C-alpha positions in Angstrom: -107.4 -39.5 -20.6 -110.2 -40.8 -18.5 -110.2 -44.6 -17.8 -113.1 -46.5 -16.2 -112.4 -50.1 -14.9 -115.4 -52.1 -13.9 -116.9 -55.6 -13.8 -117.8 -58.4 -11.5 -116.4 -58.8 -8.0 -113.1 -60.7 -7.7 -111.8 -60.0 -11.2 -108.7 -58.0 -10.3 -110.2 -54.6 -11.0 -108.4 -52.8 -8.2 -105.0 -54.3 -9.1 -105.5 -53.5 -12.8 -106.7 -49.9 -12.0 -103.6 -49.4 -9.9 -101.4 -50.7 -12.7 -103.1 -48.5 -15.3 -102.7 -45.4 -13.0 -99.0 -46.3 -12.7 -98.2 -46.7 -16.4 -100.3 -43.6 -17.5 -99.4 -41.4 -14.5 -103.2 -40.8 -14.0 -104.7 -40.2 -10.5 -106.6 -43.2 -9.3 -110.1 -43.0 -7.6 -111.3 -46.3 -6.1 -115.1 -46.0 -5.7 -115.3 -48.4 -2.7 -113.1 -46.0 -0.8 -115.5 -43.2 -1.6 -118.8 -45.1 -1.2 -117.9 -46.8 2.0 -116.2 -45.5 5.1 -113.8 -47.2 7.5 -115.6 -50.2 9.0 -117.6 -50.7 5.8 -120.6 -48.5 6.4 -122.1 -47.1 3.2 -122.5 -43.4 2.8 -125.8 -42.0 1.5 -126.2 -42.4 -2.3 -126.8 -38.7 -2.8 -123.5 -37.9 -1.1 -121.7 -40.5 -3.1 -123.2 -39.3 -6.4 -122.2 -35.7 -5.7 -118.6 -36.7 -5.0 -118.6 -39.0 -8.0 -119.7 -36.2 -10.3 -116.9 -34.0 -9.0 -114.4 -36.7 -9.9 -115.9 -37.1 -13.3 -115.3 -33.4 -14.0 -111.6 -33.7 -13.5 -109.6 -33.8 -16.8 -107.7 -37.0 -16.1 -108.4 -40.1 -14.0 -108.6 -43.8 -13.5 -111.8 -44.9 -11.7 -112.1 -48.3 -10.3 -115.6 -49.7 -9.6 -119.3 -49.5 -10.2 -120.8 -47.2 -7.6 -124.6 -46.9 -8.2 -126.6 -47.6 -11.4 -126.9 -43.8 -12.0 -123.2 -43.0 -11.3 -122.2 -46.0 -13.5 -124.1 -44.6 -16.5 -122.4 -41.2 -15.9 -119.0 -43.0 -15.7 -119.6 -44.7 -19.1 -120.4 -41.4 -20.7 -117.5 -39.5 -19.2 -114.7 -42.1 -19.8 -112.5 -42.1 -22.9 -111.4 -45.7 -22.2 -113.6 -48.5 -20.8 -112.1 -51.6 -19.3 -114.6 -54.3 -18.6 -113.2 -57.2 -16.5 -115.1 -60.3 -17.5 -113.0 -63.3 -16.5 -114.3 -66.9 -16.3 -116.9 -67.2 -13.6 -114.8 -69.7 -11.6 -111.9 -67.2 -11.5 -114.2 -64.5 -10.0 -115.4 -67.0 -7.3 -111.9 -68.2 -6.6 -110.4 -64.7 -6.3 -113.2 -63.6 -4.0 -112.5 -66.6 -1.8 -108.7 -66.0 -2.0 -109.2 -62.3 -1.0 -111.2 -63.5 2.1 -108.6 -66.1 3.0 -105.7 -63.6 2.8 -107.6 -60.7 4.4 -106.3 -61.4 8.0 -102.8 -60.9 6.6 -103.3 -58.0 4.1 -106.1 -55.5 3.5 -107.5 -56.0 0.0 -106.7 -53.2 -2.5 -109.3 -50.5 -2.7 -111.1 -51.5 0.4 -111.8 -49.2 3.4 -109.9 -50.0 6.6 -111.6 -52.5 8.9 -114.1 -53.7 6.3 -116.2 -56.6 7.5 -114.6 -59.3 5.3 -117.1 -62.1 6.0 -120.1 -59.9 5.2 -118.3 -58.4 2.2 -117.4 -61.8 0.9 -120.9 -63.1 1.2 -122.1 -59.9 -0.6 -119.6 -60.5 -3.4 -120.8 -64.1 -3.8 -124.4 -62.8 -4.0 -123.5 -60.3 -6.6 -121.6 -62.9 -8.6 -124.7 -65.2 -8.5 -126.9 -62.4 -9.8 -124.3 -61.0 -12.3 -125.9 -62.8 -15.2 -128.8 -60.3 -15.0 -126.6 -57.2 -15.6 -123.2 -58.3 -17.1 -124.9 -59.8 -20.1 -123.9 -60.3 -23.7 -126.3 -57.4 -24.5 -124.3 -55.2 -22.1 -121.0 -56.3 -23.7 -122.5 -55.5 -27.1 -123.5 -52.0 -25.8 -120.0 -51.4 -24.7 -118.4 -52.5 -28.0 -120.9 -50.3 -29.9 -119.4 -47.3 -28.2 -116.3 -47.7 -30.4 -114.7 -45.9 -32.2 -115.6 -42.9 -30.0 -114.2 -44.7 -27.0 -111.5 -47.3 -26.6 -113.1 -50.4 -25.2 -111.1 -53.3 -23.7 -112.5 -56.6 -22.3 -110.3 -58.5 -19.9 -110.8 -62.2 -20.0 -107.2 -63.4 -19.2 -103.9 -62.1 -18.0 -102.6 -61.6 -21.6 -105.4 -59.0 -22.1 -104.1 -57.1 -19.0 -100.6 -57.0 -20.5 -102.0 -55.8 -23.9 -104.0 -53.0 -22.2 -101.1 -51.8 -20.1 -98.8 -51.7 -23.2 -101.4 -49.8 -25.3 -102.2 -47.3 -22.5 -98.5 -46.8 -21.7 -98.0 -45.6 -25.3 -100.6 -42.9 -24.8 -99.0 -42.0 -21.4 -102.2 -40.5 -20.0 -102.3 -37.7 -22.5 -105.5 -37.3 -24.6 
């Protein structure tokens, strides 16, 4: 099974990806840890895209994140299961803020060591403010149209998370 988890910043994608990897016994690949190095510097896109393509070729995985527009399209094609995290806008803003407040005490899941939290938080707010241009009803419809060839889940609330974990646990990572 190949599971892609993606969506706006601050929606709990990394936590959910970790939970999915745990219940399915699939290896987890967090794209921010591949796309950025310790300290938060971004690697060249061509290096990232090559590494991303290698991961997509593996027979089983959970991938957490977006990457680049090109790698995201490849991810959507390669995955068997698509998990789109689309919580209420206020939740995304609050969880980005909470991550920043808690960052001196614990490193956020899926983030490279010594990431610049203020700069990253401002970037997350910027992405959230522009997200209406990409994470649109048309995008959501495009995802849903990929069924029945792919399993598509949309996370709006915590009960959706529980339902996804229960369903994926039944499949146990075996396709």
